[in-house]
N, CA, C and O of each residue as an XYZ file, in Angstrom:
532
protein
N      -5.419     19.809     25.340
C      -4.518     19.156     24.415
C      -3.965     17.903     25.079
O      -3.639     17.905     26.266
N      -3.865     16.832     24.296
C      -3.321     15.572     24.783
C      -1.803     15.591     24.788
O      -1.175     16.487     24.225
N      -1.228     14.597     25.428
C       0.222     14.434     25.442
C       0.682     13.865     24.111
O       0.073     12.918     23.613
N       1.735     14.411     23.519
C       2.217     13.853     22.243
C       2.753     12.445     22.414
O       3.254     12.069     23.474
N       2.630     11.667     21.327
C       3.191     10.315     21.270
C       4.273     10.323     20.201
O       4.140     10.989     19.174
N       5.341      9.580     20.450
C       6.455      9.507     19.515
C       6.621      8.051     19.105
O       6.900      7.193     19.943
N       6.449      7.770     17.805
C       6.374      6.405     17.308
C       7.638      5.987     16.554
O       8.207      6.760     15.783
N       8.058      4.747     16.796
C       9.060      4.061     15.986
C       8.365      2.832     15.426
O       7.603      2.172     16.132
N       8.626      2.520     14.154
C       7.921      1.438     13.466
C       8.942      0.444     12.929
O       9.965      0.840     12.370
N       8.666     -0.841     13.097
C       9.532     -1.894     12.557
C       9.484     -1.899     11.031
O       8.465     -1.555     10.432
N      10.594     -2.292     10.411
C      10.642     -2.449      8.963
C      10.839     -1.155      8.200
O      10.672     -1.121      6.981
N      11.193     -0.094      8.902
C      11.459      1.211      8.292
C      12.894      1.576      8.666
O      13.333      1.260      9.772
N      13.635      2.234      7.770
C      15.015      2.565      8.112
C      15.132      3.316      9.438
O      14.300      4.164      9.760
N      16.161      2.997     10.187
C      16.449      3.720     11.421
C      16.724      5.171     11.060
O      17.470      5.432     10.116
N      16.146      6.121     11.782
C      16.402      7.523     11.459
C      17.905      7.826     11.426
O      18.688      7.259     12.187
N      18.280      8.731     10.528
C      19.688      9.100     10.367
C      20.126     10.129     11.399
O      21.274     10.574     11.381
N      19.235     10.508     12.290
C      19.536     11.464     13.348
C      18.658     11.188     14.552
O      17.958     10.176     14.593
N      18.687     12.079     15.533
C      17.930     11.867     16.768
C      16.461     12.289     16.637
O      16.058     13.336     17.143
N      15.665     11.452     15.949
C      14.248     11.722     15.797
C      13.483     10.421     15.597
O      14.077      9.375     15.336
N      12.149     10.495     15.724
C      11.288      9.318     15.607
C      10.739      9.202     14.189
O      10.941     10.090     13.361
N      10.044      8.101     13.918
C       9.405      7.921     12.610
C       8.155      8.793     12.466
O       7.840      9.250     11.367
N       7.449      9.023     13.566
C       6.241      9.845     13.512
C       5.941     10.379     14.905
O       6.190      9.716     15.912
N       5.406     11.581     14.937
C       4.936     12.189     16.181
C       3.443     12.449     16.022
O       2.977     12.825     14.947
N       2.702     12.244     17.104
C       1.239     12.337     17.032
C       0.699     13.144     18.190
O       1.121     12.985     19.336
N      -0.246     14.018     17.869
C      -0.959     14.746     18.908
C      -2.347     15.114     18.394
O      -2.500     15.607     17.277
N      -3.347     14.867     19.222
C      -4.730     15.227     18.911
C      -5.199     14.733     17.547
O      -5.924     15.439     16.847
N      -4.789     13.527     17.168
C      -5.216     12.929     15.914
C      -4.390     13.324     14.700
O      -4.611     12.800     13.609
N      -3.447     14.235     14.869
C      -2.546     14.649     13.789
C      -1.269     13.847     13.898
O      -0.704     13.714     14.984
N      -0.805     13.307     12.772
C       0.409     12.494     12.733
C       1.376     13.142     11.752
O       1.047     13.361     10.586
N       2.573     13.445     12.242
C       3.620     14.087     11.451
C       4.694     13.047     11.174
O       5.440     12.662     12.074
N       4.772     12.592      9.929
C       5.734     11.554      9.561
C       7.060     12.188      9.170
O       7.114     13.121      8.369
N       8.121     11.661      9.751
C       9.473     12.082      9.410
C       9.730     11.777      7.942
O       9.211     10.796      7.408
N      10.529     12.613      7.290
C      10.891     12.378      5.908
C      11.560     11.028      5.736
O      12.412     10.633      6.531
N      11.162     10.330      4.689
C      11.750      9.030      4.370
C      12.588      9.162      3.099
O      12.220      9.865      2.157
N      13.712      8.473      3.101
C      14.582      8.392      1.930
C      14.670      6.925      1.517
O      14.220      6.055      2.263
N      15.230      6.635      0.366
C      15.250      5.259     -0.136
C      16.392      4.408      0.436
O      17.140      3.776     -0.309
N      16.511      4.404      1.756
C      17.523      3.577      2.409
C      16.952      2.192      2.686
O      15.744      2.038      2.866
N      17.811      1.199      2.720
C      17.412     -0.161      3.050
C      17.083     -0.214      4.544
O      17.904      0.203      5.360
N      15.900     -0.717      4.922
C      15.529     -0.726      6.333
C      16.312     -1.727      7.184
O      16.283     -1.649      8.412
N      17.006     -2.659      6.545
C      17.701     -3.703      7.298
C      19.220     -3.641      7.168
O      19.932     -4.338      7.891
N      19.718     -2.815      6.253
C      21.166     -2.722      6.031
C      21.523     -1.275      5.688
O      21.372     -0.848      4.543
N      21.994     -0.528      6.677
C      22.278      0.890      6.470
C      23.450      1.129      5.515
O      23.677      2.257      5.076
N      24.189      0.072      5.196
C      25.315      0.232      4.267
C      24.957     -0.190      2.839
O      25.783     -0.062      1.935
N      23.747     -0.687      2.628
C      23.325     -1.124      1.289
C      23.273      0.077      0.344
O      22.933      1.182      0.767
N      23.602     -0.127     -0.914
C      23.539      0.987     -1.867
C      22.103      1.459     -2.082
O      21.151      0.686     -1.977
N      21.979      2.734     -2.383
C      20.684      3.332     -2.691
C      20.320      2.930     -4.120
O      21.183      2.954     -4.998
N      19.061      2.560     -4.374
C      18.670      2.176     -5.734
C      18.964      3.296     -6.736
O      18.922      4.477     -6.391
N      19.258      2.912     -7.964
C      19.501      3.879     -9.035
C      18.177      4.437     -9.548
O      17.176      3.721     -9.592
N      18.169      5.688     -9.927
C      17.027      6.285    -10.616
C      15.946      6.801     -9.685
O      15.692      6.241     -8.619
N      15.321      7.878    -10.116
C      14.289      8.521     -9.302
C      13.054      7.643     -9.130
O      12.434      7.668     -8.067
N      12.681      6.866    -10.150
C      11.479      6.032    -10.012
C      11.668      4.980     -8.925
O      10.812      4.836     -8.052
N      12.771      4.247     -8.965
C      13.026      3.207     -7.954
C      13.132      3.824     -6.566
O      12.610      3.274     -5.596
N      13.809      4.965     -6.473
C      13.952      5.618     -5.177
C      12.602      6.094     -4.651
O      12.324      5.966     -3.458
N      11.767      6.637     -5.522
C      10.456      7.131     -5.092
C       9.568      5.988     -4.619
O       8.897      6.116     -3.595
N       9.552      4.874     -5.343
C       8.765      3.722     -4.887
C       9.211      3.261     -3.508
O       8.371      2.969     -2.657
N      10.510      3.192     -3.272
C      11.013      2.740     -1.964
C      10.633      3.730     -0.862
O      10.263      3.320      0.239
N      10.720      5.012     -1.148
C      10.301      6.028     -0.177
C       8.834      5.821      0.191
O       8.483      5.849      1.371
N       7.979      5.615     -0.804
C       6.557      5.431     -0.512
C       6.280      4.100      0.187
O       5.316      4.001      0.947
N       7.094      3.084     -0.049
C       6.960      1.841      0.720
C       7.262      2.107      2.193
O       6.577      1.585      3.073
N       8.285      2.917      2.462
C       8.611      3.258      3.857
C       7.491      4.070      4.502
O       7.093      3.794      5.634
N       6.982      5.070      3.781
C       5.872      5.860      4.324
C       4.657      4.974      4.592
O       3.995      5.119      5.619
N       4.366      4.057      3.669
C       3.243      3.127      3.861
C       3.462      2.270      5.102
O       2.515      2.017      5.847
N       4.692      1.820      5.335
C       4.984      1.012      6.527
C       4.732      1.799      7.804
O       4.183      1.264      8.767
N       5.132      3.069      7.816
C       4.876      3.898      9.003
C       3.380      4.076      9.179
O       2.866      3.887     10.281
N       2.672      4.433      8.121
C       1.218      4.615      8.221
C       0.535      3.336      8.677
O      -0.312      3.373      9.570
N       0.891      2.201      8.074
C       0.296      0.915      8.445
C       0.576      0.583      9.905
O      -0.297      0.086     10.617
N       1.797      0.861     10.344
C       2.157      0.624     11.744
C       1.333      1.446     12.716
O       1.246      1.113     13.898
N       0.726      2.518     12.226
C      -0.117      3.376     13.060
C      -1.603      3.215     12.710
O      -2.435      4.045     13.078
N      -1.918      2.125     11.990
C      -3.298      1.819     11.569
C      -3.896      2.911     10.693
O      -5.061      3.281     10.843
N      -3.078      3.418      9.776
C      -3.503      4.440      8.824
C      -3.100      4.005      7.423
O      -2.441      2.979      7.251
N      -3.500      4.793      6.410
C      -3.056      4.543      5.038
C      -2.946      5.880      4.318
O      -3.140      6.934      4.924
N      -2.633      5.839      3.012
C      -2.448      7.074      2.267
C      -3.726      7.906      2.180
O      -3.655      9.108      1.920
N      -4.877      7.302      2.389
C      -6.135      8.049      2.426
C      -6.231      9.000      3.600
O      -7.051      9.919      3.588
N      -5.396      8.793      4.626
C      -5.375      9.681      5.784
C      -4.409     10.858      5.618
O      -4.402     11.771      6.444
N      -3.600     10.842      4.564
C      -2.582     11.879      4.368
C      -3.237     13.156      3.842
O      -4.001     13.116      2.877
N      -2.933     14.286      4.480
C      -3.514     15.569      4.076
C      -2.472     16.535      3.501
O      -2.831     17.493      2.816
N      -1.201     16.291      3.771
C      -0.144     17.152      3.260
C       1.110     16.342      3.005
O       1.433     15.437      3.773
N       1.823     16.660      1.926
C       3.065     15.974      1.567
C       4.137     17.032      1.293
O       3.869     18.058      0.667
N       5.346     16.765      1.770
C       6.510     17.587      1.443
C       7.489     16.747      0.647
O       7.828     15.636      1.053
N       7.949     17.269     -0.489
C       8.846     16.538     -1.386
C      10.130     17.340     -1.538
O      10.099     18.558     -1.712
N      11.259     16.640     -1.469
C      12.577     17.263     -1.594
C      13.347     16.493     -2.659
O      13.622     15.304     -2.499
N      13.692     17.176     -3.744
C      14.391     16.549     -4.869
C      15.745     17.227     -5.072
O      15.834     18.455     -5.082
N      16.793     16.426     -5.234
C      18.126     17.004     -5.444
C      18.347     17.436     -6.886
O      19.278     18.190     -7.169
N      17.505     16.967     -7.799
C      17.602     17.393     -9.187
C      16.189     17.689     -9.681
O      15.599     16.917    -10.438
N      15.670     18.812     -9.238
C      14.260     19.164     -9.465
C      13.900     19.165    -10.951
O      12.885     18.584    -11.337
N      14.704     19.798    -11.775
C      14.367     19.900    -13.201
C      14.308     18.534    -13.877
O      13.402     18.273    -14.668
N      15.255     17.674    -13.574
C      15.320     16.354    -14.217
C      14.300     15.374    -13.647
O      13.746     14.561    -14.386
N      14.046     15.442    -12.343
C      13.277     14.395    -11.665
C      11.805     14.713    -11.410
O      11.038     13.805    -11.087
N      11.391     15.961    -11.542
C      10.035     16.356    -11.166
C       8.958     15.545    -11.890
O       8.063     15.001    -11.243
N       9.029     15.457    -13.201
C       7.993     14.742    -13.966
C       7.989     13.251    -13.648
O       6.924     12.655    -13.486
N       9.167     12.646    -13.556
C       9.247     11.212    -13.245
C       8.749     10.938    -11.826
O       8.058      9.947    -11.589
N       9.100     11.814    -10.886
C       8.592     11.673     -9.521
C       7.061     11.699     -9.535
O       6.423     10.853     -8.909
N       6.473     12.662    -10.244
C       5.010     12.784    -10.278
C       4.330     11.554    -10.862
O       3.237     11.192    -10.425
N       4.951     10.909    -11.834
C       4.370      9.690    -12.405
C       4.237      8.609    -11.333
O       3.224      7.914    -11.269
N       5.251      8.472    -10.504
C       5.197      7.478     -9.423
C       4.235      7.945     -8.330
O       3.440      7.152     -7.827
N       4.301      9.200     -7.967
C       3.462      9.781     -6.910
C       1.983      9.491     -7.168
O       1.245      9.144     -6.246
N       1.550      9.634     -8.430
C       0.138      9.456     -8.778
C      -0.358      8.039     -8.514
O      -1.565      7.827     -8.390
N       0.532      7.082     -8.428
C       0.146      5.704     -8.117
C      -0.384      5.609     -6.680
O      -1.278      4.812     -6.396
N       0.162      6.409     -5.794
C      -0.156      6.320     -4.369
C      -1.324      7.204     -3.950
O      -1.937      6.962     -2.910
N      -1.643      8.229     -4.748
C      -2.728      9.146     -4.421
C      -3.654      9.288     -5.620
O      -3.252      9.854     -6.637
N      -4.886      8.788     -5.528
C      -5.810      8.916     -6.648
C      -6.149     10.384     -6.930
O      -6.092     11.227     -6.035
N      -6.497     10.669     -8.165
C      -6.741     12.045     -8.610
C      -7.788     12.766     -7.764
O      -7.690     13.976     -7.563
N      -8.776     12.045     -7.273
C      -9.833     12.688     -6.481
C      -9.456     12.841     -5.000
O     -10.256     13.348     -4.213
N      -8.253     12.412     -4.615
C      -7.858     12.447     -3.200
C      -6.393     12.897     -3.078
O      -5.603     12.265     -2.376
N      -6.039     13.987     -3.760
C      -4.665     14.483     -3.719
C      -4.459     15.384     -2.501
O      -5.200     16.350     -2.316
N      -3.463     15.077     -1.673
C      -3.183     15.947     -0.537
C      -2.541     17.267     -0.994
O      -2.029     17.367     -2.109
N      -2.578     18.259     -0.125
C      -1.805     19.481     -0.366
C      -0.335     19.074     -0.441
O       0.068     18.099      0.192
N       0.475     19.817     -1.215
C       1.859     19.381     -1.407
C       2.782     20.563     -1.679
O       2.402     21.552     -2.305
N       3.990     20.421     -1.190
C       5.081     21.323     -1.525
C       6.199     20.476     -2.098
O       6.482     19.393     -1.586
N       6.844     20.960     -3.166
C       7.977     20.257     -3.760
C       9.088     21.272     -3.956
O       8.902     22.289     -4.623
N      10.252     20.988     -3.367
C      11.366     21.919     -3.468
C      12.623     21.201     -3.929
O      12.819     20.016     -3.660
N      13.460     21.937     -4.620
C      14.773     21.438     -4.991
C      15.748     21.735     -3.868
O      15.759     22.834     -3.315
N      16.565     20.746     -3.535
C      17.563     20.903     -2.472
C      18.934     20.507     -3.021
O      19.031     19.791     -4.018
N      19.974     20.975     -2.366
C      21.318     20.702     -2.876
C      21.827     19.317     -2.505
O      22.668     18.761     -3.212
N      21.331     18.749     -1.406
C      21.836     17.451     -0.965
C      20.885     16.865      0.065
O      20.161     17.594      0.744
N      20.891     15.536      0.176
C      20.144     14.821      1.211
C      21.103     13.851      1.894
O      22.085     13.423      1.289
N      20.824     13.503      3.151
C      21.696     12.615      3.927
C      21.878     11.285      3.203
O      20.894     10.649      2.827
N      23.106     10.865      3.007
C      23.534      9.645      2.331
C      23.369      9.691      0.814
O      23.606      8.686      0.143
N      22.964     10.844      0.255
C      23.008     11.035     -1.176
C      21.866     10.578     -2.050
O      22.075     10.451     -3.257
N      20.650     10.313     -1.534
C      19.564      9.953     -2.441
C      19.090     11.165     -3.236
O      19.500     12.296     -2.975
N      18.230     10.911     -4.201
C      17.674     11.978     -5.033
C      16.350     12.513     -4.500
O      15.876     13.554     -4.955
N      15.740     11.805     -3.529
C      14.397     12.184     -3.068
C      14.222     11.889     -1.580
O      14.761     10.919     -1.045
N      13.456     12.754     -0.940
C      12.962     12.540      0.424
C      11.531     13.050      0.447
O      11.216     14.054     -0.193
N      10.657     12.357      1.187
C       9.256     12.738      1.278
C       8.819     12.643      2.739
O       9.086     11.646      3.409
N       8.150     13.679      3.223
C       7.506     13.639      4.538
C       6.028     13.897      4.343
O       5.601     14.295      3.259
N       5.247     13.676      5.380
C       3.815     13.953      5.243
C       3.152     14.150      6.590
O       3.714     13.841      7.641
N       1.944     14.674      6.525
C       1.088     14.857      7.688
C      -0.197     14.085      7.416
O      -0.783     14.188      6.338
N      -0.621     13.316      8.398
C      -1.851     12.534      8.274
C      -2.793     12.915      9.434
O      -2.381     13.520     10.424
N      -4.030     12.548      9.275
C      -5.035     12.819     10.308
C      -5.842     11.554     10.550
O      -6.314     10.908      9.615
N      -5.989     11.214     11.826
C      -6.841     10.070     12.174
C      -8.307     10.451     11.941
O      -8.700     11.597     12.163
N      -9.115      9.475     11.490
C     -10.541      9.767     11.332
C     -11.171     10.062     12.688
O     -10.741      9.529     13.711
N     -12.182     10.904     12.687
C     -12.903     11.208     13.935
C     -13.621      9.961     14.405
O     -14.168      9.198     13.609
N     -13.611      9.772     15.687
C     -14.278      8.585     16.255
C     -15.738      8.863     16.542
O     -16.452      7.982     17.020
């Protein structure tokens, strides 16, 4: 087994706790959950609505993947956390489908949670795999 690498990527919000943007070992990349925070102003308001928040979350995930020379095609698993599961699930899925084509959907878990740090409606994490060399 190789030594793990811990990545921080420019242009992504600073983690809200003591953790990195992604950890990598043996070609597996575990991306920290992203929320719709402004990457340059931690005091900026969170966008209104689940659609706007979901797009911003996926922009952050894309920035982390791009910073590691990967893209959404490398993602094999997604974890979704919604503070209002009943109201937001369908709208979240409409946005989600933009980032993952129907023939390349990763495994996924979606759970309702009571709260997220700083009060957004959505957080998404994922696991990616580097292509074999």
